[in-house]
C-alpha positions as CSV (number, residue, x, y, z in Angstrom):
1,M,15.0,37.1,167.1
2,F,15.3,33.5,168.3
3,K,12.2,33.9,170.4
4,L,10.3,35.2,167.4
5,L,11.4,32.3,165.3
6,M,10.3,29.7,168.0
7,T,6.9,31.4,168.1
8,F,6.7,31.2,164.3
9,R,7.6,27.5,164.4
10,V,4.7,26.7,166.8
11,A,2.3,28.8,164.7
12,Y,3.4,27.1,161.5
13,E,2.9,23.6,163.1
14,T,-0.5,24.4,164.7
15,R,-1.8,26.6,161.8
16,N,-3.7,28.5,164.5
17,F,-2.5,31.5,166.5
18,S,-4.8,30.7,169.4
19,K,-3.5,27.1,169.7
20,A,0.0,28.4,169.3
21,A,-0.6,30.8,172.2
22,E,-1.8,27.9,174.4
23,V,1.3,25.9,173.6
24,L,3.6,28.8,174.3
25,F,1.7,30.0,177.4
26,I,1.3,33.5,176.0
27,S,-1.7,35.5,174.7
28,Q,-3.0,35.2,171.2
29,P,-2.3,38.9,170.5
30,A,1.3,38.3,171.5
31,V,1.6,35.5,168.9
32,S,0.1,37.8,166.3
33,N,2.4,40.6,167.2
34,Q,5.5,38.4,167.1
35,I,4.6,37.1,163.7
36,K,4.0,40.6,162.5
37,Q,7.5,41.6,163.7
38,L,9.0,38.7,161.7
39,E,7.1,39.7,158.6
40,E,8.4,43.3,158.9
41,E,11.9,41.9,159.4
42,F,11.8,39.7,156.3
43,Q,9.5,42.1,154.4
44,C,7.1,39.3,153.4
45,V,3.8,37.7,154.4
46,L,4.1,34.5,156.4
47,F,0.5,33.5,156.9
48,R,-2.9,34.1,155.2
49,R,-6.2,33.5,157.0
50,K,-8.1,30.4,156.0
51,G,-11.5,30.4,157.7
52,K,-12.1,31.9,161.1
53,Q,-9.3,30.3,163.0
54,E,-6.9,28.4,160.6
55,M,-3.9,30.3,159.1
56,H,-2.4,29.1,155.8
57,P,1.4,29.4,155.5
58,T,2.8,31.1,152.4
59,P,5.8,29.8,150.4
60,S,8.0,32.2,152.3
61,A,6.8,30.6,155.6
62,D,7.6,27.1,154.2
63,V,11.2,28.2,153.5
64,L,11.6,29.8,156.9
65,Y,10.1,26.8,158.7
66,H,12.7,24.3,157.3
67,R,15.5,26.8,158.1
68,V,14.2,27.2,161.7
69,L,14.2,23.4,162.2
70,N,17.9,23.2,161.4
71,L,18.5,26.3,163.6
72,K,16.7,24.6,166.5
73,D,18.8,21.4,166.2
74,D,22.0,23.5,166.1
75,W,20.8,25.5,169.1
76,D,20.0,22.4,171.2
77,E,23.4,21.0,170.4
78,T,25.0,24.3,171.4
79,V,23.1,24.4,174.7
80,R,24.1,20.8,175.5
81,L,27.8,21.5,174.8
82,V,27.8,24.7,176.9
83,K,26.1,22.9,179.8
84,E,28.4,19.9,179.7
85,S,31.6,22.0,179.3
86,D,31.2,23.1,182.9
87,K,30.8,19.6,184.3
88,K,33.6,17.4,185.4
89,Q,32.2,14.4,183.5
90,I,32.0,14.5,179.7
91,V,29.1,12.5,178.0
92,C,29.7,10.6,174.8
93,R,26.5,9.5,173.1
94,M,26.7,6.6,170.6
95,S,24.1,4.6,168.7
96,A,24.8,1.4,166.8
97,S,22.8,-1.0,164.6
98,N,21.8,-4.4,166.1
99,T,24.7,-6.6,165.1
100,I,27.3,-4.1,165.9
101,S,25.7,-3.3,169.3
102,V,25.6,-6.9,170.4
103,Y,28.7,-8.5,168.8
104,Y,31.3,-5.8,168.2
105,L,30.7,-2.8,170.5
106,P,31.3,-4.5,173.9
107,E,35.0,-5.1,173.1
108,L,35.4,-1.5,171.9
109,L,33.7,-0.2,175.1
110,I,36.1,-2.0,177.3
111,E,38.9,-0.2,175.6
112,L,37.1,3.2,175.7
113,I,36.2,3.0,179.4
114,K,39.8,2.1,180.2
115,E,41.2,5.0,178.1
116,F,38.6,7.6,179.1
117,P,37.5,6.9,182.8
118,E,36.2,10.5,183.1
119,V,33.7,10.1,180.2
120,R,30.2,8.7,180.7
121,F,29.3,6.6,177.7
122,E,25.6,6.3,176.6
123,I,24.8,3.6,174.1
124,D,21.6,3.1,172.1
125,M,20.6,0.4,169.6
126,K,18.7,1.3,166.5
127,N,18.7,0.2,162.8
128,S,21.2,1.9,160.4
129,E,18.8,4.5,159.0
130,E,17.7,5.5,162.5
131,V,21.4,5.8,163.6
132,L,22.0,8.1,160.6
133,Q,19.0,10.2,161.5
134,E,20.2,10.6,165.1
135,M,23.5,11.8,163.8
136,N,21.9,14.3,161.5
137,Q,19.8,15.7,164.3
138,H,22.8,16.0,166.6
139,H,21.3,13.6,169.2
140,I,24.5,11.5,169.3
141,D,28.2,12.0,168.9
142,F,29.1,8.8,167.0
143,G,27.2,6.2,165.1
144,F,27.9,2.6,163.8
145,I,25.9,1.3,160.8
146,E,25.7,-1.8,158.6
147,M,24.5,-0.1,155.4
148,P,26.5,2.2,153.0
149,L,24.0,5.1,153.4
150,M,24.6,8.6,152.1
151,T,26.2,10.5,154.9
152,D,26.6,14.2,153.8
153,G,28.2,16.3,156.5
154,M,30.0,13.5,158.2
155,N,32.7,10.9,157.7
156,R,31.8,7.3,157.0
157,I,34.7,5.0,157.8
158,E,34.8,1.2,157.1
159,M,35.7,-0.6,160.3
160,M,35.6,-4.3,159.3
161,R,33.7,-6.9,157.4
162,D,30.9,-9.0,158.9
163,E,30.1,-12.4,157.4
164,L,26.4,-13.2,156.8
165,V,25.3,-16.8,156.8
166,L,22.0,-18.7,156.4
167,A,21.1,-20.3,159.7
168,G,18.3,-22.3,161.3
169,N,16.1,-25.0,159.8
170,L,17.7,-24.9,156.3
171,S,15.0,-27.1,154.8
172,S,12.1,-24.8,155.9
173,N,10.4,-22.4,153.5
174,L,9.7,-20.0,156.3
175,W,12.1,-17.1,156.2
176,I,12.4,-14.9,159.2
177,S,13.3,-11.4,158.0
178,R,14.3,-8.1,159.6
179,E,12.4,-4.9,158.7
180,E,13.1,-3.2,155.4
181,T,15.3,-0.5,157.0
182,S,17.6,-3.1,158.4
183,G,21.0,-3.7,156.7
184,V,20.5,-7.5,156.7
185,Y,17.2,-7.2,154.9
186,H,18.8,-5.9,151.7
187,Y,21.3,-8.8,151.6
188,M,18.5,-11.3,152.2
189,E,16.4,-9.7,149.4
190,R,19.4,-10.0,147.0
191,Y,19.9,-13.7,147.9
192,L,16.2,-14.5,147.4
193,L,16.2,-12.8,144.0
194,N,19.4,-14.5,142.9
195,Q,18.1,-17.9,144.0
196,N,14.6,-17.2,142.5
197,I,13.0,-18.0,145.9
198,K,9.5,-16.9,146.7
199,P,9.4,-17.5,150.5
200,E,6.8,-17.6,153.2
201,R,7.8,-14.7,155.4
202,L,7.8,-13.6,159.0
203,Y,9.1,-10.1,159.9
204,V,10.9,-9.6,163.3
205,K,12.6,-6.4,164.2
206,N,15.0,-7.8,166.8
207,N,18.0,-10.1,166.1
208,E,17.9,-11.8,169.5
209,I,14.3,-12.8,169.0
210,I,15.1,-14.2,165.6
211,I,18.0,-16.3,167.0
212,K,15.7,-17.6,169.8
213,M,13.2,-18.7,167.1
214,L,15.9,-20.3,165.1
215,E,17.0,-22.3,168.1
216,Q,13.4,-23.5,168.6
217,G,13.5,-24.8,165.0
218,I,11.3,-22.1,163.6
219,G,12.3,-21.2,160.0
220,K,15.6,-19.9,158.8
221,S,17.2,-16.5,158.5
222,M,20.2,-14.6,157.3
223,I,22.3,-13.5,160.3
224,S,25.8,-12.6,161.2
225,R,28.1,-15.6,161.7
226,K,29.1,-14.1,165.0
227,A,25.5,-14.4,166.1
228,V,25.1,-18.1,165.4
229,P,24.7,-19.9,168.7
230,K,26.5,-23.2,169.4
231,G,24.8,-26.2,167.8
232,L,22.7,-24.2,165.3
233,S,23.0,-25.3,161.7
234,Y,24.2,-22.7,159.2
235,E,25.5,-22.4,155.7
236,T,28.1,-20.0,154.4
237,L,27.2,-17.8,151.4
238,G,30.6,-16.7,150.0
239,E,32.6,-13.5,149.7
240,T,29.7,-11.3,148.4
241,Y,27.9,-11.7,151.7
242,K,30.8,-10.3,153.8
243,R,29.4,-6.8,154.4
244,P,31.3,-3.7,155.5
245,L,30.4,-2.2,158.9
246,Y,30.9,1.6,159.2
247,F,31.8,4.1,161.9
248,L,30.2,7.6,161.6
249,K,31.6,10.8,162.9
250,K,30.9,14.4,162.2
251,D,33.2,16.5,159.9
252,Y,33.9,18.6,163.0
253,V,34.2,17.5,166.6
254,V,34.1,20.4,169.2
255,Q,35.3,18.7,172.4
256,E,38.8,17.6,172.7
257,E,37.8,14.4,174.6
258,L,35.5,13.4,171.8
259,M,38.3,13.9,169.3
260,G,40.4,11.5,171.3
261,I,37.6,8.9,171.5
262,A,37.1,9.1,167.7
263,K,40.9,8.4,167.2
264,V,40.8,5.4,169.6
265,I,37.7,4.0,167.7
266,E,39.4,4.3,164.3
267,S,42.7,2.8,165.5
268,F,40.8,-0.1,167.3
269,Y,39.4,-1.4,164.0
270,S,42.4,-0.5,161.8
């Protein structure tokens, strides 16, 4: 059945049984036969012909496709866990937003490496929404974000508060801003609205580049106080700009080692 569903997924995405056959390295009649088996199993029509080659999915196919995507993610996670369970070294994959990656995670990693020498830690840096997406797709075990995003199916635990400040050439009208999916962006937008400021803007996706520009006297920006380099002018903004940072973990953790890692992370910031 799983093989039939994977054939259906490719057929749905290509809208063409011949192209699906090329992707799957099987014959076009084999694709047609497997789709027919699924239609008999579900007692419905999945595709209707549209022109000579293109196939148009039915509403039943739309429903099945989205279910198959979730099934594929779960299957990939199962395969990974089974493969890794037979290895001596456990892998812990984590992803964190920019500020957390650079200014908070290193201290935590020192503790984790000391506590779990048998574990190989893999760290990736993305913005908060991308971290949440990685968690939802089972690509990582734990995440760290700077935005209070909706996190159905997982626990979102506040770790600490990070103070945002206004730094750089404070008299400049050029505001260097992170991208819209960044946590800092929303705080900057709120500040600009409250102060009735219509700024000249420059968008930069990386905090380190922003800080280097500020050091060169180019504009000003809202950054974490921990990121302010020595000698750079900055202005505090008050309690409302002390934002929470969050730790994400799934509602269930299969491996015992990962459960232990989660407990250490939570206690480290408590």
